[in-house]
All heavy atoms as TSV, in Angstrom:
chain	resi	resn	atom	element	x	y	z
A	1	MET	N	N	-10.583	4.765	13.206
A	1	MET	CA	C	-9.899	3.536	13.536
A	1	MET	C	C	-8.500	3.889	14.028
A	1	MET	O	O	-7.750	4.550	13.349
A	1	MET	CB	C	-9.804	2.680	12.267
A	1	MET	CG	C	-9.725	1.213	12.526
A	1	MET	SD	S	-9.463	0.323	10.970
A	1	MET	CE	C	-11.126	-0.115	10.556
A	2	ALA	N	N	-8.121	3.459	15.172
A	2	ALA	CA	C	-6.797	3.754	15.729
A	2	ALA	C	C	-5.883	2.559	15.573
A	2	ALA	O	O	-6.343	1.428	15.446
A	2	ALA	CB	C	-6.934	4.123	17.205
A	3	ALA	N	N	-4.581	2.825	15.592
A	3	ALA	CA	C	-3.605	1.729	15.524
A	3	ALA	C	C	-3.783	0.848	16.751
A	3	ALA	O	O	-4.077	1.325	17.843
A	3	ALA	CB	C	-2.187	2.277	15.461
A	4	THR	N	N	-3.624	-0.434	16.570
A	4	THR	CA	C	-3.768	-1.364	17.683
A	4	THR	C	C	-2.563	-1.260	18.597
A	4	THR	O	O	-1.503	-0.770	18.201
A	4	THR	CB	C	-3.910	-2.806	17.144
A	4	THR	OG1	O	-2.762	-3.103	16.367
A	4	THR	CG2	C	-5.161	-2.966	16.313
A	5	PRO	N	N	-2.684	-1.720	19.847
A	5	PRO	CA	C	-1.583	-1.586	20.805
A	5	PRO	C	C	-0.270	-2.211	20.349
A	5	PRO	O	O	0.793	-1.798	20.771
A	5	PRO	CB	C	-2.115	-2.300	22.051
A	5	PRO	CG	C	-3.596	-2.254	21.910
A	5	PRO	CD	C	-3.874	-2.293	20.434
A	6	ASP	N	N	-0.323	-3.216	19.472
A	6	ASP	CA	C	0.925	-3.839	19.012
A	6	ASP	C	C	1.553	-3.050	17.864
A	6	ASP	O	O	2.452	-3.523	17.205
A	6	ASP	CB	C	0.698	-5.301	18.631
A	6	ASP	CG	C	-0.278	-5.485	17.484
A	6	ASP	OD1	O	-0.825	-4.486	16.978
A	6	ASP	OD2	O	-0.495	-6.634	17.084
A	7	HIS	N	N	1.066	-1.840	17.622
A	7	HIS	CA	C	1.607	-0.951	16.587
A	7	HIS	C	C	1.449	-1.530	15.189
A	7	HIS	O	O	2.331	-1.417	14.364
A	7	HIS	CB	C	3.068	-0.599	16.870
A	7	HIS	CG	C	3.252	0.036	18.206
A	7	HIS	ND1	N	2.798	1.299	18.498
A	7	HIS	CD2	C	3.814	-0.428	19.341
A	7	HIS	CE1	C	3.089	1.578	19.749
A	7	HIS	NE2	N	3.694	0.559	20.287
A	8	THR	N	N	0.323	-2.147	14.955
A	8	THR	CA	C	0.001	-2.694	13.646
A	8	THR	C	C	-1.097	-1.854	13.020
A	8	THR	O	O	-2.078	-1.517	13.672
A	8	THR	CB	C	-0.475	-4.158	13.772
A	8	THR	OG1	O	0.564	-4.933	14.362
A	8	THR	CG2	C	-0.828	-4.739	12.423
A	9	LEU	N	N	-0.911	-1.514	11.754
A	9	LEU	CA	C	-1.922	-0.782	11.013
A	9	LEU	C	C	-2.858	-1.777	10.349
A	9	LEU	O	O	-2.413	-2.786	9.789
A	9	LEU	CB	C	-1.278	0.085	9.931
A	9	LEU	CG	C	-0.251	1.104	10.382
A	9	LEU	CD1	C	0.399	1.760	9.179
A	9	LEU	CD2	C	-0.897	2.141	11.284
A	10	ARG	N	N	-4.126	-1.501	10.391
A	10	ARG	CA	C	-5.124	-2.312	9.691
A	10	ARG	C	C	-5.535	-1.537	8.457
A	10	ARG	O	O	-6.092	-0.445	8.558
A	10	ARG	CB	C	-6.337	-2.568	10.587
A	10	ARG	CG	C	-6.012	-3.194	11.920
A	10	ARG	CD	C	-5.578	-4.616	11.754
A	10	ARG	NE	N	-5.247	-5.163	13.085
A	10	ARG	CZ	C	-4.431	-6.164	13.274
A	10	ARG	NH1	N	-3.857	-6.733	12.246
A	10	ARG	NH2	N	-4.171	-6.597	14.479
A	11	ILE	N	N	-5.216	-2.101	7.299
A	11	ILE	CA	C	-5.536	-1.450	6.039
A	11	ILE	C	C	-6.324	-2.426	5.171
A	11	ILE	O	O	-6.443	-3.613	5.506
A	11	ILE	CB	C	-4.263	-0.976	5.305
A	11	ILE	CG1	C	-3.345	-2.164	4.970
A	11	ILE	CG2	C	-3.517	0.070	6.135
A	11	ILE	CD1	C	-2.142	-1.806	4.116
A	12	THR	N	N	-6.850	-1.930	4.071
A	12	THR	CA	C	-7.547	-2.776	3.103
A	12	THR	C	C	-6.835	-2.624	1.770
A	12	THR	O	O	-6.620	-1.506	1.295
A	12	THR	CB	C	-9.026	-2.349	2.978
A	12	THR	OG1	O	-9.634	-2.416	4.267
A	12	THR	CG2	C	-9.766	-3.263	2.016
A	13	VAL	N	N	-6.451	-3.757	1.178
A	13	VAL	CA	C	-5.750	-3.762	-0.102
A	13	VAL	C	C	-6.571	-4.569	-1.096
A	13	VAL	O	O	-6.818	-5.761	-0.878
A	13	VAL	CB	C	-4.329	-4.357	0.036
A	13	VAL	CG1	C	-3.616	-4.364	-1.314
A	13	VAL	CG2	C	-3.518	-3.601	1.078
A	14	ASN	N	N	-7.024	-3.903	-2.139
A	14	ASN	CA	C	-7.851	-4.550	-3.166
A	14	ASN	C	C	-9.035	-5.287	-2.544
A	14	ASN	O	O	-9.381	-6.392	-2.946
A	14	ASN	CB	C	-7.020	-5.484	-4.040
A	14	ASN	CG	C	-5.985	-4.743	-4.854
A	14	ASN	OD1	O	-6.029	-3.523	-4.980
A	14	ASN	ND2	N	-5.032	-5.461	-5.404
A	15	GLY	N	N	-9.628	-4.665	-1.509
A	15	GLY	CA	C	-10.808	-5.222	-0.870
A	15	GLY	C	C	-10.541	-6.217	0.242
A	15	GLY	O	O	-11.474	-6.655	0.903
A	16	ASP	N	N	-9.282	-6.589	0.454
A	16	ASP	CA	C	-8.944	-7.579	1.478
A	16	ASP	C	C	-8.255	-6.914	2.664
A	16	ASP	O	O	-7.347	-6.094	2.475
A	16	ASP	CB	C	-8.009	-8.653	0.907
A	16	ASP	CG	C	-8.684	-9.481	-0.173
A	16	ASP	OD1	O	-9.889	-9.775	-0.031
A	16	ASP	OD2	O	-8.009	-9.846	-1.150
A	17	PRO	N	N	-8.646	-7.291	3.887
A	17	PRO	CA	C	-7.967	-6.727	5.054
A	17	PRO	C	C	-6.522	-7.200	5.119
A	17	PRO	O	O	-6.206	-8.327	4.724
A	17	PRO	CB	C	-8.773	-7.257	6.240
A	17	PRO	CG	C	-9.541	-8.413	5.723
A	17	PRO	CD	C	-9.682	-8.240	4.237
A	18	ARG	N	N	-5.666	-6.331	5.606
A	18	ARG	CA	C	-4.240	-6.654	5.711
A	18	ARG	C	C	-3.661	-5.858	6.872
A	18	ARG	O	O	-4.117	-4.767	7.165
A	18	ARG	CB	C	-3.522	-6.293	4.413
A	18	ARG	CG	C	-2.073	-6.721	4.389
A	18	ARG	CD	C	-1.468	-6.487	3.009
A	18	ARG	NE	N	-0.133	-7.017	2.981
A	18	ARG	CZ	C	0.191	-8.231	2.582
A	18	ARG	NH1	N	-0.734	-9.051	2.143
A	18	ARG	NH2	N	1.442	-8.626	2.586
A	19	ALA	N	N	-2.653	-6.402	7.502
A	19	ALA	CA	C	-1.954	-5.704	8.581
A	19	ALA	C	C	-0.558	-5.335	8.100
A	19	ALA	O	O	0.097	-6.105	7.397
A	19	ALA	CB	C	-1.862	-6.597	9.807
A	20	MET	N	N	-0.129	-4.142	8.481
A	20	MET	CA	C	1.225	-3.668	8.184
A	20	MET	C	C	1.776	-3.042	9.458
A	20	MET	O	O	1.018	-2.509	10.265
A	20	MET	CB	C	1.215	-2.632	7.060
A	20	MET	CG	C	0.895	-3.159	5.676
A	20	MET	SD	S	2.149	-4.246	4.970
A	20	MET	CE	C	3.492	-3.103	4.669
A	21	PRO	N	N	3.080	-3.065	9.640
A	21	PRO	CA	C	3.647	-2.440	10.838
A	21	PRO	C	C	3.488	-0.926	10.804
A	21	PRO	O	O	3.498	-0.315	9.731
A	21	PRO	CB	C	5.121	-2.844	10.791
A	21	PRO	CG	C	5.388	-3.257	9.394
A	21	PRO	CD	C	4.087	-3.697	8.795
A	22	ALA	N	N	3.313	-0.335	11.964
A	22	ALA	CA	C	3.237	1.126	12.062
A	22	ALA	C	C	4.489	1.716	11.426
A	22	ALA	O	O	5.586	1.169	11.551
A	22	ALA	CB	C	3.118	1.550	13.518
A	23	GLY	N	N	4.323	2.797	10.715
A	23	GLY	CA	C	5.444	3.446	10.044
A	23	GLY	C	C	5.685	2.947	8.632
A	23	GLY	O	O	6.542	3.463	7.926
A	24	ALA	N	N	4.921	1.931	8.200
A	24	ALA	CA	C	5.099	1.384	6.848
A	24	ALA	C	C	4.665	2.409	5.798
A	24	ALA	O	O	3.799	3.248	6.036
A	24	ALA	CB	C	4.292	0.099	6.683
A	25	THR	N	N	5.292	2.325	4.646
A	25	THR	CA	C	4.990	3.216	3.528
A	25	THR	C	C	4.355	2.428	2.387
A	25	THR	O	O	4.308	1.188	2.417
A	25	THR	CB	C	6.276	3.875	2.999
A	25	THR	OG1	O	7.112	2.841	2.458
A	25	THR	CG2	C	7.012	4.649	4.089
A	26	VAL	N	N	3.927	3.140	1.377
A	26	VAL	CA	C	3.401	2.490	0.179
A	26	VAL	C	C	4.478	1.595	-0.429
A	26	VAL	O	O	4.200	0.472	-0.857
A	26	VAL	CB	C	2.882	3.535	-0.833
A	26	VAL	CG1	C	2.569	2.891	-2.177
A	26	VAL	CG2	C	1.653	4.245	-0.278
A	27	ALA	N	N	5.723	2.043	-0.438
A	27	ALA	CA	C	6.824	1.222	-0.968
A	27	ALA	C	C	6.963	-0.072	-0.164
A	27	ALA	O	O	7.197	-1.141	-0.745
A	27	ALA	CB	C	8.131	2.007	-0.942
A	28	ASP	N	N	6.814	0.004	1.157
A	28	ASP	CA	C	6.875	-1.203	1.991
A	28	ASP	C	C	5.748	-2.164	1.634
A	28	ASP	O	O	5.950	-3.384	1.586
A	28	ASP	CB	C	6.779	-0.844	3.480
A	28	ASP	CG	C	7.947	-0.011	3.962
A	28	ASP	OD1	O	9.078	-0.186	3.460
A	28	ASP	OD2	O	7.724	0.826	4.866
A	29	LEU	N	N	4.573	-1.630	1.378
A	29	LEU	CA	C	3.440	-2.473	0.989
A	29	LEU	C	C	3.712	-3.177	-0.334
A	29	LEU	O	O	3.488	-4.381	-0.466
A	29	LEU	CB	C	2.163	-1.640	0.885
A	29	LEU	CG	C	0.946	-2.386	0.338
A	29	LEU	CD1	C	0.536	-3.527	1.257
A	29	LEU	CD2	C	-0.204	-1.424	0.105
A	30	VAL	N	N	4.209	-2.435	-1.311
A	30	VAL	CA	C	4.514	-3.028	-2.622
A	30	VAL	C	C	5.512	-4.175	-2.446
A	30	VAL	O	O	5.339	-5.263	-3.014
A	30	VAL	CB	C	5.039	-1.958	-3.603
A	30	VAL	CG1	C	5.569	-2.592	-4.881
A	30	VAL	CG2	C	3.928	-0.955	-3.929
A	31	THR	N	N	6.527	-3.959	-1.623
A	31	THR	CA	C	7.513	-5.011	-1.352
A	31	THR	C	C	6.858	-6.200	-0.656
A	31	THR	O	O	7.105	-7.356	-1.020
A	31	THR	CB	C	8.664	-4.452	-0.487
A	31	THR	OG1	O	9.310	-3.410	-1.223
A	31	THR	CG2	C	9.679	-5.528	-0.145
A	32	ALA	N	N	6.026	-5.932	0.345
A	32	ALA	CA	C	5.357	-7.003	1.088
A	32	ALA	C	C	4.450	-7.841	0.186
A	32	ALA	O	O	4.268	-9.035	0.421
A	32	ALA	CB	C	4.551	-6.413	2.245
A	33	LEU	N	N	3.908	-7.215	-0.844
A	33	LEU	CA	C	3.056	-7.931	-1.797
A	33	LEU	C	C	3.867	-8.715	-2.819
A	33	LEU	O	O	3.309	-9.437	-3.640
A	33	LEU	CB	C	2.123	-6.945	-2.508
A	33	LEU	CG	C	1.072	-6.259	-1.623
A	33	LEU	CD1	C	0.350	-5.171	-2.417
A	33	LEU	CD2	C	0.082	-7.264	-1.057
A	34	GLY	N	N	5.195	-8.537	-2.795
A	34	GLY	CA	C	6.058	-9.256	-3.731
A	34	GLY	C	C	5.991	-8.710	-5.141
A	34	GLY	O	O	6.233	-9.445	-6.105
A	35	LEU	N	N	5.686	-7.419	-5.259
A	35	LEU	CA	C	5.533	-6.804	-6.574
A	35	LEU	C	C	6.733	-5.936	-6.919
A	35	LEU	O	O	7.438	-5.462	-6.035
A	35	LEU	CB	C	4.257	-5.959	-6.601
A	35	LEU	CG	C	2.975	-6.724	-6.305
A	35	LEU	CD1	C	1.800	-5.765	-6.179
A	35	LEU	CD2	C	2.703	-7.766	-7.383
A	36	ARG	N	N	6.920	-5.711	-8.210
A	36	ARG	CA	C	7.993	-4.833	-8.681
A	36	ARG	C	C	7.447	-3.420	-8.774
A	36	ARG	O	O	6.427	-3.190	-9.447
A	36	ARG	CB	C	8.492	-5.315	-10.035
A	36	ARG	CG	C	9.148	-6.704	-9.927
A	36	ARG	CD	C	9.561	-7.247	-11.252
A	36	ARG	NE	N	10.498	-6.322	-11.902
A	36	ARG	CZ	C	10.972	-6.491	-13.108
A	36	ARG	NH1	N	10.623	-7.547	-13.813
A	36	ARG	NH2	N	11.814	-5.616	-13.628
A	37	PRO	N	N	8.081	-2.458	-8.120
A	37	PRO	CA	C	7.568	-1.091	-8.092
A	37	PRO	C	C	7.307	-0.495	-9.469
A	37	PRO	O	O	6.344	0.262	-9.642
A	37	PRO	CB	C	8.662	-0.310	-7.364
A	37	PRO	CG	C	9.420	-1.323	-6.595
A	37	PRO	CD	C	9.321	-2.608	-7.372
A	38	GLU	N	N	8.126	-0.845	-10.445
A	38	GLU	CA	C	7.958	-0.270	-11.777
A	38	GLU	C	C	6.769	-0.873	-12.528
A	38	GLU	O	O	6.423	-0.399	-13.606
A	38	GLU	CB	C	9.242	-0.409	-12.601
A	38	GLU	CG	C	9.641	-1.821	-12.906
A	38	GLU	CD	C	10.456	-2.530	-11.823
A	38	GLU	OE1	O	10.624	-1.998	-10.714
A	38	GLU	OE2	O	10.923	-3.653	-12.111
A	39	GLN	N	N	6.139	-1.899	-11.951
A	39	GLN	CA	C	5.012	-2.546	-12.622
A	39	GLN	C	C	3.692	-2.368	-11.880
A	39	GLN	O	O	2.754	-3.130	-12.109
A	39	GLN	CB	C	5.294	-4.044	-12.793
A	39	GLN	CG	C	6.416	-4.330	-13.765
A	39	GLN	CD	C	6.643	-5.807	-13.948
A	39	GLN	OE1	O	6.451	-6.608	-13.037
A	39	GLN	NE2	N	7.061	-6.192	-15.144
A	40	VAL	N	N	3.610	-1.387	-10.977
A	40	VAL	CA	C	2.367	-1.196	-10.240
A	40	VAL	C	C	1.908	0.257	-10.270
A	40	VAL	O	O	2.708	1.181	-10.423
A	40	VAL	CB	C	2.475	-1.640	-8.765
A	40	VAL	CG1	C	2.809	-3.110	-8.653
A	40	VAL	CG2	C	3.463	-0.808	-7.992
A	41	ALA	N	N	0.616	0.417	-10.107
A	41	ALA	CA	C	0.005	1.717	-9.843
A	41	ALA	C	C	-0.741	1.549	-8.516
A	41	ALA	O	O	-1.368	0.512	-8.276
A	41	ALA	CB	C	-0.959	2.102	-10.949
A	42	VAL	N	N	-0.639	2.553	-7.657
A	42	VAL	CA	C	-1.255	2.470	-6.338
A	42	VAL	C	C	-2.187	3.658	-6.129
A	42	VAL	O	O	-1.807	4.804	-6.369
A	42	VAL	CB	C	-0.189	2.449	-5.219
A	42	VAL	CG1	C	-0.849	2.375	-3.847
A	42	VAL	CG2	C	0.773	1.280	-5.407
A	43	GLU	N	N	-3.387	3.343	-5.673
A	43	GLU	CA	C	-4.353	4.362	-5.297
A	43	GLU	C	C	-4.576	4.225	-3.793
A	43	GLU	O	O	-4.839	3.130	-3.297
A	43	GLU	CB	C	-5.666	4.124	-6.050
A	43	GLU	CG	C	-6.758	5.119	-5.720
A	43	GLU	CD	C	-8.061	4.747	-6.383
A	43	GLU	OE1	O	-8.283	5.183	-7.524
A	43	GLU	OE2	O	-8.840	4.008	-5.748
A	44	ARG	N	N	-4.432	5.330	-3.065
A	44	ARG	CA	C	-4.632	5.338	-1.605
A	44	ARG	C	C	-5.789	6.267	-1.292
A	44	ARG	O	O	-5.725	7.455	-1.578
A	44	ARG	CB	C	-3.361	5.818	-0.911
A	44	ARG	CG	C	-3.475	5.924	0.588
A	44	ARG	CD	C	-2.127	6.372	1.173
A	44	ARG	NE	N	-2.278	6.699	2.557
A	44	ARG	CZ	C	-2.166	7.931	3.054
A	44	ARG	NH1	N	-1.874	8.937	2.267
A	44	ARG	NH2	N	-2.339	8.135	4.327
A	45	ASN	N	N	-6.834	5.711	-0.730
A	45	ASN	CA	C	-8.024	6.494	-0.387
A	45	ASN	C	C	-8.519	7.318	-1.575
A	45	ASN	O	O	-8.787	8.504	-1.473
A	45	ASN	CB	C	-7.745	7.373	0.834
A	45	ASN	CG	C	-7.325	6.548	2.029
A	45	ASN	OD1	O	-7.821	5.451	2.235
A	45	ASN	ND2	N	-6.392	7.065	2.808
A	46	LYS	N	N	-8.559	6.659	-2.736
A	46	LYS	CA	C	-9.078	7.216	-3.993
A	46	LYS	C	C	-8.197	8.293	-4.611
A	46	LYS	O	O	-8.643	9.058	-5.462
A	46	LYS	CB	C	-10.507	7.727	-3.814
A	46	LYS	CG	C	-11.465	6.627	-3.401
A	46	LYS	CD	C	-12.874	7.106	-3.367
A	46	LYS	CE	C	-13.782	5.941	-2.986
A	46	LYS	NZ	N	-15.179	6.288	-3.039
A	47	VAL	N	N	-6.931	8.348	-4.196
A	47	VAL	CA	C	-5.973	9.299	-4.780
A	47	VAL	C	C	-4.765	8.502	-5.268
A	47	VAL	O	O	-4.178	7.726	-4.510
A	47	VAL	CB	C	-5.528	10.357	-3.747
A	47	VAL	CG1	C	-4.469	11.278	-4.328
A	47	VAL	CG2	C	-6.726	11.161	-3.251
A	48	ILE	N	N	-4.383	8.697	-6.522
A	48	ILE	CA	C	-3.213	8.008	-7.074
A	48	ILE	C	C	-1.962	8.481	-6.346
A	48	ILE	O	O	-1.760	9.676	-6.151
A	48	ILE	CB	C	-3.067	8.286	-8.584
A	48	ILE	CG1	C	-4.282	7.750	-9.342
A	48	ILE	CG2	C	-1.767	7.713	-9.145
A	48	ILE	CD1	C	-4.396	6.250	-9.379
A	49	VAL	N	N	-1.108	7.525	-5.965
A	49	VAL	CA	C	0.183	7.856	-5.357
A	49	VAL	C	C	1.241	7.707	-6.450
A	49	VAL	O	O	1.430	6.610	-6.986
A	49	VAL	CB	C	0.511	6.913	-4.173
A	49	VAL	CG1	C	1.862	7.262	-3.569
A	49	VAL	CG2	C	-0.595	6.967	-3.120
A	50	ARG	N	N	1.892	8.809	-6.788
A	50	ARG	CA	C	2.935	8.747	-7.814
A	50	ARG	C	C	4.044	7.796	-7.357
A	50	ARG	O	O	4.390	7.757	-6.182
A	50	ARG	CB	C	3.534	10.137	-8.055
A	50	ARG	CG	C	2.580	11.121	-8.669
A	50	ARG	CD	C	3.159	12.509	-8.862
A	50	ARG	NE	N	4.270	12.815	-7.976
A	50	ARG	CZ	C	5.465	13.263	-8.377
A	50	ARG	NH1	N	5.701	13.475	-9.647
A	50	ARG	NH2	N	6.399	13.536	-7.506
A	51	ARG	N	N	4.597	7.051	-8.291
A	51	ARG	CA	C	5.659	6.094	-7.962
A	51	ARG	C	C	6.805	6.786	-7.231
A	51	ARG	O	O	7.367	6.234	-6.291
A	51	ARG	CB	C	6.156	5.413	-9.239
A	51	ARG	CG	C	7.101	4.256	-8.962
A	51	ARG	CD	C	7.471	3.478	-10.220
A	51	ARG	NE	N	6.288	2.918	-10.839
A	51	ARG	CZ	C	5.918	3.170	-12.100
A	51	ARG	NH1	N	6.633	3.950	-12.868
A	51	ARG	NH2	N	4.823	2.627	-12.593
A	52	ALA	N	N	7.140	7.997	-7.619
A	52	ALA	CA	C	8.226	8.739	-6.972
A	52	ALA	C	C	7.914	9.039	-5.502
A	52	ALA	O	O	8.829	9.303	-4.719
A	52	ALA	CB	C	8.485	10.040	-7.714
A	53	ASP	N	N	6.638	8.971	-5.130
A	53	ASP	CA	C	6.233	9.266	-3.753
A	53	ASP	C	C	5.977	8.025	-2.909
A	53	ASP	O	O	5.629	8.145	-1.726
A	53	ASP	CB	C	4.963	10.136	-3.763
A	53	ASP	CG	C	5.201	11.494	-4.388
A	53	ASP	OD1	O	6.352	11.989	-4.333
A	53	ASP	OD2	O	4.236	12.064	-4.941
A	54	HIS	N	N	6.117	6.834	-3.465
A	54	HIS	CA	C	5.822	5.610	-2.713
A	54	HIS	C	C	6.603	5.535	-1.406
A	54	HIS	O	O	6.033	5.223	-0.361
A	54	HIS	CB	C	6.121	4.367	-3.550
A	54	HIS	CG	C	5.094	4.100	-4.614
A	54	HIS	ND1	N	5.111	2.950	-5.365
A	54	HIS	CD2	C	4.035	4.830	-5.052
A	54	HIS	CE1	C	4.108	2.983	-6.222
A	54	HIS	NE2	N	3.434	4.115	-6.058
A	55	ALA	N	N	7.899	5.807	-1.430
A	55	ALA	CA	C	8.727	5.671	-0.222
A	55	ALA	C	C	8.419	6.738	0.819
A	55	ALA	O	O	8.647	6.528	2.009
A	55	ALA	CB	C	10.207	5.708	-0.584
A	56	ALA	N	N	7.871	7.860	0.396
A	56	ALA	CA	C	7.596	8.960	1.321
A	56	ALA	C	C	6.140	8.991	1.793
A	56	ALA	O	O	5.794	9.799	2.646
A	56	ALA	CB	C	7.930	10.289	0.653
A	57	THR	N	N	5.312	8.099	1.270
A	57	THR	CA	C	3.892	8.098	1.626
A	57	THR	C	C	3.627	7.056	2.696
A	57	THR	O	O	3.608	5.849	2.423
A	57	THR	CB	C	3.016	7.827	0.381
A	57	THR	OG1	O	3.322	8.812	-0.617
A	57	THR	CG2	C	1.547	7.881	0.719
A	58	ALA	N	N	3.448	7.538	3.921
A	58	ALA	CA	C	3.195	6.645	5.051
A	58	ALA	C	C	1.764	6.127	5.007
A	58	ALA	O	O	0.833	6.855	4.661
A	58	ALA	CB	C	3.445	7.381	6.361
A	59	LEU	N	N	1.613	4.862	5.362
A	59	LEU	CA	C	0.281	4.291	5.489
A	59	LEU	C	C	-0.303	4.698	6.838
A	59	LEU	O	O	0.429	4.927	7.798
A	59	LEU	CB	C	0.358	2.762	5.393
A	59	LEU	CG	C	0.888	2.201	4.077
A	59	LEU	CD1	C	1.043	0.695	4.174
A	59	LEU	CD2	C	-0.022	2.589	2.926
A	60	ALA	N	N	-1.630	4.773	6.901
A	60	ALA	CA	C	-2.325	5.105	8.143
A	60	ALA	C	C	-3.394	4.051	8.396
A	60	ALA	O	O	-3.918	3.431	7.462
A	60	ALA	CB	C	-2.956	6.487	8.041
A	61	ASP	N	N	-3.698	3.840	9.658
A	61	ASP	CA	C	-4.726	2.887	10.027
A	61	ASP	C	C	-6.025	3.239	9.302
A	61	ASP	O	O	-6.429	4.403	9.264
A	61	ASP	CB	C	-4.928	2.928	11.546
A	61	ASP	CG	C	-5.432	1.608	12.077
A	61	ASP	OD1	O	-4.859	0.560	11.729
A	61	ASP	OD2	O	-6.410	1.626	12.840
A	62	GLY	N	N	-6.636	2.239	8.679
A	62	GLY	CA	C	-7.894	2.444	7.977
A	62	GLY	C	C	-7.754	2.801	6.509
A	62	GLY	O	O	-8.765	2.913	5.815
A	63	ASP	N	N	-6.521	2.975	6.022
A	63	ASP	CA	C	-6.327	3.280	4.604
A	63	ASP	C	C	-6.949	2.197	3.736
A	63	ASP	O	O	-6.923	1.008	4.074
A	63	ASP	CB	C	-4.835	3.377	4.250
A	63	ASP	CG	C	-4.239	4.740	4.534
A	63	ASP	OD1	O	-4.987	5.682	4.870
A	63	ASP	OD2	O	-3.009	4.861	4.430
A	64	ARG	N	N	-7.469	2.626	2.594
A	64	ARG	CA	C	-7.991	1.709	1.582
A	64	ARG	C	C	-7.139	1.901	0.333
A	64	ARG	O	O	-7.076	3.006	-0.197
A	64	ARG	CB	C	-9.464	1.991	1.301
A	64	ARG	CG	C	-10.333	1.811	2.550
A	64	ARG	CD	C	-11.805	1.969	2.254
A	64	ARG	NE	N	-12.316	0.917	1.400
A	64	ARG	CZ	C	-12.676	-0.309	1.820
A	64	ARG	NH1	N	-12.575	-0.628	3.079
A	64	ARG	NH2	N	-13.138	-1.191	0.970
A	65	LEU	N	N	-6.478	0.823	-0.091
A	65	LEU	CA	C	-5.579	0.904	-1.232
A	65	LEU	C	C	-6.022	-0.037	-2.339
A	65	LEU	O	O	-6.525	-1.126	-2.077
A	65	LEU	CB	C	-4.148	0.547	-0.804
A	65	LEU	CG	C	-3.586	1.520	0.227
A	65	LEU	CD1	C	-3.460	0.854	1.556
A	65	LEU	CD2	C	-2.301	2.107	-0.229
A	66	GLU	N	N	-5.814	0.416	-3.550
A	66	GLU	CA	C	-5.996	-0.422	-4.731
A	66	GLU	C	C	-4.639	-0.498	-5.408
A	66	GLU	O	O	-4.007	0.533	-5.643
A	66	GLU	CB	C	-7.036	0.168	-5.683
A	66	GLU	CG	C	-8.446	0.208	-5.124
A	66	GLU	CD	C	-9.050	-1.170	-4.880
A	66	GLU	OE1	O	-8.753	-2.107	-5.669
A	66	GLU	OE2	O	-9.812	-1.305	-3.912
A	67	VAL	N	N	-4.183	-1.700	-5.676
A	67	VAL	CA	C	-2.896	-1.910	-6.313
A	67	VAL	C	C	-3.144	-2.670	-7.612
A	67	VAL	O	O	-3.731	-3.744	-7.608
A	67	VAL	CB	C	-1.928	-2.701	-5.399
A	67	VAL	CG1	C	-0.589	-2.901	-6.080
A	67	VAL	CG2	C	-1.763	-1.992	-4.057
A	68	VAL	N	N	-2.697	-2.064	-8.710
A	68	VAL	CA	C	-2.882	-2.656	-10.033
A	68	VAL	C	C	-1.516	-2.944	-10.611
A	68	VAL	O	O	-0.609	-2.111	-10.553
A	68	VAL	CB	C	-3.643	-1.674	-10.964
A	68	VAL	CG1	C	-3.811	-2.265	-12.348
A	68	VAL	CG2	C	-4.996	-1.318	-10.351
A	69	THR	N	N	-1.352	-4.144	-11.168
A	69	THR	CA	C	-0.065	-4.513	-11.766
A	69	THR	C	C	-0.173	-4.456	-13.287
A	69	THR	O	O	-1.233	-4.693	-13.864
A	69	THR	CB	C	0.377	-5.922	-11.340
A	69	THR	OG1	O	-0.639	-6.847	-11.699
A	69	THR	CG2	C	0.616	-5.979	-9.846
A	70	PHE	N	N	0.953	-4.145	-13.914
A	70	PHE	CA	C	1.047	-4.080	-15.367
A	70	PHE	C	C	2.044	-5.132	-15.832
A	70	PHE	O	O	3.110	-5.269	-15.251
A	70	PHE	CB	C	1.552	-2.705	-15.814
A	70	PHE	CG	C	0.671	-1.577	-15.346
A	70	PHE	CD1	C	1.020	-0.830	-14.247
A	70	PHE	CD2	C	-0.505	-1.296	-16.012
A	70	PHE	CE1	C	0.208	0.205	-13.807
A	70	PHE	CE2	C	-1.321	-0.259	-15.580
A	70	PHE	CZ	C	-0.961	0.481	-14.479
A	71	PHE	N	N	1.669	-5.865	-16.859
A	71	PHE	CA	C	2.553	-6.874	-17.411
A	71	PHE	C	C	2.665	-6.650	-18.908
A	71	PHE	O	O	1.649	-6.436	-19.581
A	71	PHE	CB	C	2.010	-8.289	-17.168
A	71	PHE	CG	C	1.981	-8.665	-15.716
A	71	PHE	CD1	C	0.815	-8.546	-14.969
A	71	PHE	CD2	C	3.121	-9.120	-15.076
A	71	PHE	CE1	C	0.790	-8.875	-13.634
A	71	PHE	CE2	C	3.107	-9.454	-13.747
A	71	PHE	CZ	C	1.930	-9.343	-13.018
A	72	GLY	N	N	3.884	-6.730	-19.419
A	72	GLY	CA	C	4.099	-6.620	-20.852
A	72	GLY	C	C	3.880	-7.991	-21.476
A	72	GLY	O	O	3.952	-9.012	-20.808
A	73	GLY	N	N	3.598	-8.000	-22.711
A	73	GLY	CA	C	3.406	-9.280	-23.385
A	73	GLY	C	C	3.264	-9.081	-24.875
A	73	GLY	O	O	3.299	-7.962	-25.379
A	74	GLY	N	N	3.085	-10.168	-25.528
A	74	GLY	CA	C	3.000	-10.057	-26.968
A	74	GLY	C	C	1.861	-10.786	-27.541
A	74	GLY	O	O	0.952	-11.261	-27.052
């Protein structure tokens, strides 16, 4: 799957198709989802992405991501 001419990446997040701008990172995705980085775990193409690597991990067209959120409670 190649990037579309408008420089948009087509990815899948938790089973749902989503578009992100070319050059976007895992950190950009977390922000776009409205999530707090310290409360998520991200798997990209079946490999866990360490939180410290979110900003340096570029998304690619066709990536499949699973994003899990953690909530504290009592």
